[in-house]
N, C-alpha and C positions, 0 to 999 in steps of 0.2 A: 857734449858730443851729440852729433846727429848724423843720420844717414841721409845723404843728399838724394836728389831726384835721379841722379845717374844710377845709383844702386837700386833704388826702388823701381825705376823703369826697366832696368835690365831683368830683374826678377819677374816683374809683371809680364814682360815680353816673352821670357823663357817659359813661363807657365802657360801663356796663351799658345805658344808653339807646341808645347807638350800636350795640351788638351786636344790639338787638332792634327798632329802629324800622322795619325793612323790613316788619314785620307790622302797622304802624300805631302810633298813639300808645301810649306806655308809661306805666303808672300809677306814681305814687310809692309806692303801697302794694306793688306788685310789686317795685320796687327795694328798698324797705325790708325786705321779707321775704327776698329773695335775698342782699342784702348786709349784713343785720343792722344797719341804720342806722335810728335813730328816725325815724318818719314826720314828726313835728313839726320835727325838725332838717332833714330833706330839704325840707320846705315852705319853710323859711327860705332854704336854699341855692338852691333853684330860683327863688325870688322874685328873688334877686340875679342868677342866671344869665339869667332872662327879661329883667330890666331892662338887662342888658348884651348883649342880642340874641344869646345863644348857644343859647337854646331858645325854642320857641313852645308855648303851651298850647292845648289843644283841649278845649272844654267839652262837657258832655252825655254821654249813654251812649256808651261806647266811647272816651271822651276820655282825656286824659293829656298827655304831653309828647312833642315831637319836636324834633330839632335844627333850629336856624334857619339853619344854614350847612352846607355839605358837610363831611364828617369831615376831609378834608385841609386845610380852611381854619380849623380850630379847634385851637389849640395848647394844651398843658398850661399854659403861661404865661397864656394868655387865661382859662382856667378859674380858676386860682389868683388872678389879679388881679381877676376878676369877683366873687369871694366875699370880697374885701378882705383877703386873706391877705398879710401883709407878708413879703417875703423880704429880710431885712436883717440882715447880720452885724455892722453897726456898733452901738456902744452909743448913738449919738446920733440914730439914725434918718436918717442922711445929712445932718444939719444942721451938722456940723462943730463942735459945741460939746460935745465928749466930756469935757472936763475941767471942774472946778469953776469956773474963770475963763473959761468959754465959749470955750476954745481947742481946736483939734484935737489928738487924741492922736497919738503917734508912728506908730501902726499904722493910722491911718484909711484911708490909700490902699490898704493890703493888704486890708482888709475891704470897701472899696468895689469893688475889682477882683474880689473873690470874689463879691459881689452881682451884678455885671455878668456874670461867667462863668456863674453859676447861671441867671440870667434868660435868657441867650443859649441855654443848653442846653435849658431848658424851652420856650423859644419855638421851638426846632428840632424838637421832638417833637409830632407831631399826633395827633389821635384815630385817624386812619387808621393811623399807625404802631403805636399801642397795640392796635388791632383785629388787625392783621397778626401781631403778637407773640402775642396771646392765642390766635388761631386756629392759629398755628404750633405751639403747645404741645399741641394736640389735633387730630391729623390727621383725625379723624372729624368735625370741626366742620361740614364741608359737609353731611354726612348728618344730623347731630343738633345743632340749635342749643343744646340743653341742655348740650352739651359745652363751650360757650363761657362758661358761667357762672363768674364769678370765685370766689365763696364761697357756693355754694348749700347751705344747711343740710340739704337733702335728700340730698346726695351724701356719700359716705364721707369720712372725715378725710383720707385720702391724696389724693383728688381735689380736696379743698378747698384744697390747698396750691398750686394754680395761681394765681400772683399776678402782677400787672403790675409 
C-alpha cells in the first residue's frame, strides 16, 4: 500500500494555503511556485477540494483560495478522501473477492484492520496540528512567515528539508 502523489500534493497544498491564508486568498500559482507542483495539477486537486467544501474560491483581482472551515476542523483524512485517494491495503478494494473464485483471502481482515488504523490516524491529524509542527520547526516563524515555507525553491537546500 502506498499513498500516491495526489494525496501527498493535496495535503502539502492545503498546508501551504493554511499557513498563508491570514493575509487573504492564496493563489494556486503561488502554491505551485513554492511547492513545485504543476499548476494544472493543483487546479484539478482544488476543484475536488472545493466540491468537498474544504476550500472556497475568490474570483477577481486579489482572488485565490481560502479554507472553507477552521484549520482544526480539517483532517488529513478529509483532504485525502476529497481528492479520491484510496487508502486500501486489500487486493480486492474491500469487496472481499480477493481470490479467483470471489472468496476472501486468508489475510483480508489483517489488511482491512490496517486500512482502518491508517484512516483513524489520518483522521486524528488536523491542519492545525500540521501548522503547529511546521512552525515549531522554525522558531522565527512568528517574525517571518517565509520561515514556514515547506519547500520554497528560493531557500537554501538545507532549509528546504523542513518537511511535514
